[in-house]
C-alpha positions in Angstrom: 131.8 105.1 63.2 129.6 106.7 60.5 126.9 107.4 63.0 125.5 110.9 63.0 126.9 112.0 59.7 124.9 113.3 56.8 126.4 110.8 54.3 126.5 111.3 50.6 126.2 108.3 48.3 129.9 107.7 48.2 130.2 107.7 52.0 127.2 105.4 52.3 128.9 102.9 50.0 132.1 103.2 52.0 130.2 102.5 55.2 128.5 99.4 53.7 131.8 98.1 52.5 133.4 98.7 55.9 130.5 96.8 57.6 130.8 93.9 55.1 134.5 93.8 55.8 133.9 93.8 59.5 131.5 90.9 59.2 134.1 89.0 57.0 136.8 89.5 59.7 134.5 88.2 62.4 133.4 85.3 60.3 136.9 84.2 59.2 139.1 84.9 62.3 140.7 81.7 63.7 139.0 80.1 66.7 142.1 80.9 68.8 141.6 84.6 68.0 137.9 84.8 69.0 138.5 85.4 72.7 141.0 88.2 71.8 138.5 89.7 69.3 135.8 89.8 71.9 138.1 91.3 74.5 139.1 94.1 72.2 135.5 94.9 71.3 134.4 94.8 75.0 137.1 97.2 75.9 135.3 99.8 73.8 131.9 99.2 75.4 132.5 101.8 78.1 134.2 104.4 75.8 133.5 108.1 76.4 132.2 108.6 72.9 128.7 107.2 72.3 129.6 106.5 68.6 132.3 104.1 69.8 130.0 102.4 72.3 127.4 102.0 69.6 129.8 100.3 67.2 131.1 98.1 70.0 127.5 96.8 70.6 127.2 96.3 66.8 130.5 94.3 66.8 129.2 92.1 69.6 126.1 91.5 67.5 128.0 90.5 64.3 130.4 88.3 66.3 127.6 86.1 67.6 125.8 86.2 64.2 128.9 85.3 62.1 130.2 82.8 64.6 126.8 81.1 65.2 127.8 77.9 63.2 131.2 77.7 64.8 129.8 78.3 68.3 133.3 79.0 69.5 132.4 82.1 71.4 130.2 80.3 73.9 132.8 80.2 76.6 132.8 84.0 76.5 129.0 84.4 76.7 129.1 85.5 80.3 131.4 88.4 79.4 129.2 89.4 76.5 126.1 89.2 78.7 127.8 91.4 81.3 128.6 94.2 78.9 125.3 94.1 77.1 123.4 94.2 80.4 125.5 97.1 81.6 124.7 98.9 78.4 121.0 98.8 79.3 121.8 101.7 81.6 123.5 103.8 78.8 122.3 107.4 78.5 122.3 107.5 74.7 119.3 106.3 72.7 121.4 105.2 69.7 123.6 103.0 71.9 120.5 101.6 73.5 119.1 100.7 70.1 122.3 99.0 69.0 122.6 97.2 72.4 119.0 95.9 72.0 119.9 94.5 68.6 123.0 92.8 70.1 120.9 91.1 72.9 118.4 90.0 70.3 121.2 88.4 68.2 122.6 86.7 71.3 119.2 85.1 72.2 118.7 84.0 68.6 122.2 82.6 67.9 122.9 80.9 71.2 120.6 78.0 72.2 118.3 79.4 74.8 118.9 76.4 77.1 122.5 77.5 77.3 121.6 81.1 78.1 119.2 80.0 80.9 122.3 78.8 82.8 123.3 82.4 83.2 119.9 83.5 84.6 121.1 84.0 88.1 124.1 86.1 86.8 121.7 88.3 84.7 119.4 88.8 87.7 122.3 89.8 89.9 123.7 92.2 87.3 120.4 93.9 87.0 119.9 94.0 90.7 123.3 95.6 91.2 122.5 98.3 88.6 119.2 99.1 90.2 120.8 99.2 93.6 123.5 101.5 92.4 121.0 103.8 90.7 119.0 104.1 93.9 121.6 104.4 96.6 124.7 105.9 95.0 125.4 109.6 95.8 122.7 111.5 93.9 120.7 108.4 93.3 116.9 108.2 93.1 116.5 106.5 96.5 113.1 104.9 96.8 111.7 106.9 93.9 110.9 105.5 90.5 113.7 104.1 88.5 113.3 102.8 85.0 116.2 101.1 83.2 116.8 103.0 80.0 117.5 100.0 77.8 114.1 98.4 78.7 112.2 101.7 78.2 112.5 101.8 74.4 110.2 100.1 71.9 110.6 96.3 72.3 113.3 96.9 75.0 112.4 93.9 77.0 111.6 91.6 74.1 115.1 90.2 73.4 115.5 89.0 77.0 112.1 87.3 77.1 113.1 83.9 75.6 115.6 83.3 78.4 112.9 83.9 81.1 110.3 81.9 79.2 112.6 79.0 78.9 113.5 79.1 82.6 109.9 79.3 83.7 108.6 76.5 81.5 111.4 74.0 81.5 113.8 74.9 84.3 114.3 73.1 87.6 112.8 74.6 90.8 115.7 76.9 91.4 115.7 78.1 87.8 111.9 78.6 87.8 112.1 80.7 90.9 115.0 82.8 89.4 113.2 83.2 86.1 109.9 84.2 87.7 111.3 86.7 90.2 113.8 88.0 87.7 111.0 88.7 85.2 109.2 90.6 88.0 112.4 92.6 88.6 112.4 93.6 84.9 108.7 94.5 84.9 109.2 96.8 87.9 111.8 98.9 86.0 109.9 99.1 82.8 107.3 101.8 82.2 103.8 100.6 81.4 103.8 102.2 78.0 106.6 99.9 76.9 104.7 96.8 78.0 102.2 96.6 75.1 99.2 94.3 75.3 100.4 91.4 73.2 103.8 91.5 75.0 102.1 91.3 78.4 100.1 88.3 77.2 103.4 86.6 76.2 104.6 87.2 79.8 101.4 85.9 81.4 100.9 82.7 79.5 104.0 80.7 80.7 103.4 81.8 84.3 99.8 80.7 84.4 100.7 77.5 82.6 103.2 76.3 85.3 101.8 77.8 88.5 99.7 74.8 89.1 102.6 72.3 88.8 104.1 70.7 91.8 106.5 73.6 92.6 108.2 74.4 95.9 106.7 77.3 97.8 109.5 79.7 96.7 108.7 79.1 93.1 104.9 79.6 93.7 105.6 82.9 95.6 107.8 84.2 92.8 105.2 83.3 90.2 102.2 84.8 92.1 104.2 88.0 92.9 105.1 88.4 89.2 101.5 87.8 88.1 100.5 90.6 90.5 103.1 92.9 89.0 101.8 92.1 85.5 98.2 92.8 86.7 99.4 96.2 88.1 101.0 97.1 84.8 98.6 95.5 82.4 95.2 96.7 83.5 92.3 96.2 81.0 94.6 94.5 78.5 94.5 91.4 80.6 90.7 91.3 81.1 90.5 88.1 79.0 92.8 86.3 81.4 90.7 87.2 84.5 89.2 83.7 84.9 92.6 82.0 84.7 94.1 84.6 87.2 91.1 84.0 89.5 91.4 80.2 89.4 95.1 80.5 90.1 94.8 82.8 93.1 91.9 81.0 94.7 93.7 77.7 94.4 96.8 79.2 96.0 94.6 80.1 99.1 94.7 76.4 100.0 98.5 76.1 99.6 100.4 74.7 102.7 102.8 77.7 102.6 101.5 80.8 104.5 103.4 83.2 102.2 101.9 81.7 99.1 98.5 82.2 100.6 99.3 85.8 101.6 100.6 86.6 98.1 97.4 85.1 96.6 95.3 87.4 98.8 97.2 90.5 97.6 96.9 89.3 94.0 93.1 89.0 94.3 93.0 92.6 95.5 94.8 93.6 92.3 92.5 91.5 90.2 89.2 93.1 91.4 89.4 96.2 89.2 89.4 93.9 86.1 86.8 91.4 87.4 83.2 91.8 86.2 81.7 88.6 87.8 82.5 88.7 91.5 79.4 86.8 92.6 80.7 83.3 91.8 84.0 84.2 93.4 82.2 85.3 96.6 80.1 82.1 96.6 83.2 80.0 96.4 85.1 81.9 99.1 82.1 81.8 101.4 81.8 78.0 101.0 85.6 77.4 101.5 85.7 79.7 104.6 82.9 77.6 106.2 84.9 74.4 105.4 82.3 73.2 103.0 84.3 73.3 99.8 85.1 70.0 98.1 88.5 71.4 97.2 89.6 71.5 100.8 91.3 68.3 102.1 93.5 69.1 105.1 94.0 68.3 108.7 92.5 70.5 111.4 95.5 72.9 111.6 95.6 73.1 107.8 91.9 73.7 107.6 92.2 76.6 110.0 94.9 78.1 107.9 92.9 77.8 104.8 89.8 79.2 106.4 91.8 82.2 107.7 93.3 82.9 104.2 89.9 82.5 102.5 88.2 84.9 104.9 91.0 87.4 104.3 90.5 86.9 100.6 86.7 87.4 101.0 87.3 90.6 102.9 89.6 91.8 100.1 87.0 91.0 97.4 84.3 92.8 99.4 86.5 95.8 99.8 87.7 96.2 96.2 84.9 94.4 94.3 81.8 94.6 96.5 80.3 97.4 94.5 80.2 95.0 91.4 77.9 92.5 93.1 74.9 91.6 91.1 73.2 88.9 93.1 71.2 90.0 96.1 72.5 87.2 98.3 76.2 87.6 97.7 77.0 90.2 100.4 74.5 88.9 103.0 75.9 85.4 102.6 79.4 86.8 103.2 78.1 88.6 106.3 76.5 85.3 107.6 79.8 83.5 107.1 81.6 86.3 109.0 79.1 86.2 111.9 79.3 82.4 112.1 83.1 82.4 112.4 83.7 85.6 114.4 83.4 83.6 117.7 85.5 80.7 116.4 88.0 79.1 118.8 90.9 80.2 116.6 91.9 83.9 117.1 93.2 84.2 113.5 89.8 83.1 112.1 88.0 85.5 114.5 90.1 88.5 113.3 89.6 87.7 109.6 85.9 87.0 110.0 85.5 90.4 111.7 87.1 92.0 108.6 84.4 90.3 106.5 81.7 91.6 108.8 83.1 95.1 108.7 83.2 95.3 104.9 79.8 93.5 104.5 78.2 96.1 106.9 79.7 98.9 104.9 78.1 97.5 101.7 74.7 96.7 103.4 74.3 100.0 105.3 73.7 101.4 108.8 70.6 99.4 109.6 72.5 96.1 109.0 75.5 97.5 111.0 73.2 98.3 113.9 71.6 94.9 113.7 75.0 93.2 113.8 76.2 95.2 116.8 73.0 94.3 118.7 73.3 90.6 117.9 77.0 90.0 118.3 78.0 92.7 120.8 75.2 94.1 122.9 73.5 90.7 123.5 76.6 89.8 125.5 76.5 92.8 127.9 74.5 91.2 130.7 76.9 88.2 130.9 80.1 89.8 129.7 82.2 88.9 132.8 81.4 85.2 132.4 82.1 85.2 128.6 85.1 83.2 127.4 88.2 85.0 126.3 87.4 83.9 122.7 84.0 85.6 122.8 85.4 88.8 124.3 88.2 88.9 121.7 85.6 88.3 118.9 83.5 91.2 120.3 86.5 93.6 120.3 87.4 92.5 116.7 83.9 93.2 115.5 83.7 96.6 117.1 87.1 97.6 115.6 86.2 96.5 112.1 82.7 97.9 111.9 83.5 101.2 113.6 86.6 101.8 111.5 84.6 101.7 108.3 82.6 104.8 107.1 79.4 103.1 108.2 80.7 103.2 111.8 79.8 106.9 112.0 76.2 106.0 111.3 75.8 103.5 114.1 72.9 104.4 116.4 74.0 106.7 119.3 72.8 104.5 122.1 74.4 101.4 120.5 77.6 103.5 120.2 77.5 104.4 123.9 77.0 100.8 124.9 79.9 99.7 122.6 82.2 102.3 124.2 81.4 101.0 127.7 82.0 97.4 126.6 85.4 98.1 125.0 86.5 100.1 128.1 85.6 97.1 130.2 87.5 94.7 127.9 90.6 97.0 128.1 90.9 95.9 131.7 90.5 92.2 131.0 93.0 89.8 132.6 93.7 88.1 129.2 96.4 89.8 127.1 94.7 88.8 123.9 91.5 90.5 124.9 93.2 93.6 126.2 95.2 93.9 123.0 92.1 93.7 120.8 90.2 96.1 122.9 93.1 98.6 122.9 92.9 98.5 119.1 89.1 98.7 119.1 89.0 101.8 121.3 90.8 103.6 118.5 87.9 102.8 116.2 85.5 104.0 118.9 87.4 107.3 119.1 87.7 107.6 115.3 84.0 107.2 114.7 82.9 109.7 117.3 80.7 112.7 116.4 82.0 114.7 119.4 85.7 113.9 119.3 86.8 116.3 122.1 84.4 114.9 124.7 85.1 111.3 123.6 88.9 112.1 123.9 88.3 113.3 127.4 86.3 110.2 128.3 88.8 107.7 126.8 92.3 109.2 127.1 93.2 107.9 130.6 92.2 104.3 129.7 94.2 104.4 126.5 97.2 105.9 128.3 97.0 103.2 130.9 97.3 100.5 128.3 100.3 102.3 126.7 102.3 102.0 129.9 105.5 100.1 129.7 104.3 97.9 132.6 101.7 96.4 130.3 102.4 93.3 128.1 104.1 94.3 124.8 101.1 93.2 122.6 98.9 95.5 124.7 101.3 98.4 124.2 101.4 97.8 120.5 97.6 97.4 120.3 97.2 100.8 121.8 99.5 102.2 119.1 97.4 100.6 116.3 94.2 101.9 117.9 95.7 105.4 117.9 96.7 105.0 114.3 93.1 104.1 113.4 91.8 107.1 115.3 94.4 109.4 113.6 93.4 108.0 110.2 89.6 108.5 110.8 89.9 111.9 112.6 92.6 113.7 110.7 94.4 116.3 112.7 92.8 115.5 116.1 96.2 114.8 117.7 97.5 118.1 116.6 95.0 120.0 118.7 95.2 121.0 122.4 92.7 118.2 123.2 94.8 115.5 121.6 98.1 116.7 123.1 98.0 114.4 126.1 97.8 111.2 124.0 100.3 112.2 121.3 102.8 113.1 124.1 102.2 109.7 125.7 102.9 108.2 122.3 106.1 110.3 121.9 107.4 108.9 125.1 106.7 105.3 124.0 108.4 106.0 120.6 111.6 106.9 122.5 111.6 104.1 125.1 110.7 100.5 125.5 111.3 97.6 123.1 112.1 98.2 119.4 108.8 96.6 118.2 106.8 99.0 120.4 108.9 102.0 119.2 108.1 101.1 115.6 104.4 100.9 116.3 104.4 104.4 117.9 106.5 105.8 115.1 103.8 104.7 112.7 101.2 106.5 114.8 103.2 109.7 115.0 103.8 109.5 111.2 100.0 109.4 110.6 99.1 111.9 113.4 101.6 114.5 112.1 100.7 113.8 108.4 104.5 113.5 107.7 103.8 112.3 104.1 102.5 115.8 103.2 105.3 117.9 104.7 105.9 119.8 107.9 102.5 121.4 108.3 101.3 118.7 110.8 104.5 119.1 112.9 104.1 122.8 113.0 100.5 122.5 114.1 101.6 120.2 117.0 104.4 122.6 118.0 101.9 125.4 118.4 100.4 123.5 121.3 103.3 121.6 122.7 105.5 122.5 125.7 109.2 123.2 125.1 110.5 119.8 126.3 108.0 117.8 124.2 108.5 120.1 121.2 112.2 119.5 121.3 111.8 115.7 121.5 109.2 115.7 118.7 111.4 117.8 116.3 114.3 115.3 117.0 112.3 112.2 116.3 110.7 113.9 113.3 114.1 114.7 111.7 115.9 111.5 112.7 113.1 108.9 112.3 109.7 109.9 111.0 110.8 111.7 107.8 112.6 108.6 106.7 109.5 106.4 106.9 107.9 105.6 103.6 104.9 103.6 104.6 103.2 102.7 107.8 100.6 100.3 109.4 97.5 102.5 109.7 95.3 99.8 111.2 93.4 99.3 107.9 94.5 95.7 107.3 
């Protein structure tokens, strides 16, 4: 290789002659020798010297260029792909540049409809490389990993034609592989290497086919990848907001639950770019009430669509509510939530309560007080005779309003009445009601202005619903409630006053069913602020007795420190 040398004119001429000769050899070798030639070149792709690896990539480039007409190397394309994909993880910038050119030559000289046949192979190769980079000894673990060959100028561009072809013209399986594979590549490419025009190239084909009659797996892959593009692209994609919005709203009515869930997540990502949320809120309110002309489904399907639409409305209020321009947008959302919060379906009630909570946050304390009086306190006198659905709805409302910042501004007398109602519901004979109340009591605790006296008042009732004799959903509900309280009252369970409940939680995290253990692990992770180091653990240890301290240190080192993200009761 002449790479790296300061060549004089004579050496430059010699290099050019050598490269012309190399091309002539590749062009004129007999067909029977092509496989041998490729094998010889590929054997040099992993050479210790970067100059040899660089020239091996160049040779693969000229083989496909010079043999394009003969097309007699096609049976070796999978071997060439394997080596070029592996070179994406090379540590030398010159090799990466040569490899990029070789991939570009391959996608230009081999019909893309042929290359698409290898899309699963490409996806698996990249997945294997990423897995190795994360989990081999000394790997990055769950930290950021960016594939070197994609993180150079136009690093992803040579591969794009394969994915575009798969997305636009492939069968269902190929479309799913192409969409999810493109998402895999986006994850391991830094934002600065995904320039605006290039992101638009990625977005167009996905938006074009997402509305086709695709199986759920294809739609899920497409919506997930569109979400990744939104995350990486930011303001560059502002012109596409209407198309994104239409796509995601339509997906809320999809028969597949996972498609609907992905659409909700994607709408949350869209909100920072959206400037006109009022028409979106209006459409979501109408659909959630079952009044949209777009909804044609049986009763079960309608319930699923209403639930998804309410979840989407809550997300829009949470992330885009501050952009509302029309005075009626948020009140209309609140009215929809109030109308559906006592619906016969528990999923609709829970989602409607989210809408009520976020709407109250936007409308202020006076509206929150009014909602609590209308939907909660008005049932006090006949609470024992209320249906389980009404009681469940009441608990959901209390949780969602009190867990928002506006919850701390609720009138003191109303707060006292709510506390009494939730304590009563925690003893209800219906598991669904007890579970919801066990969650809501965490919001009551978290919104308290006198946390120590509130702890003293509530801790025995909370501990009772944590008991292993209770139904599993009730035990888990108590854990979620404690997580809400820990999020809203940071540090409270690392004090002497909070010791009783965190020790009860420690006991639950070390016994009972696995699902229950996971819920209490989440709470301990939040309560001890594990994500920010050992300070929280040390604060707890200052107050704990020897036996509990020993158990907490054990679960901290074996379990909590390995947790990356938890359910904090927000969603």
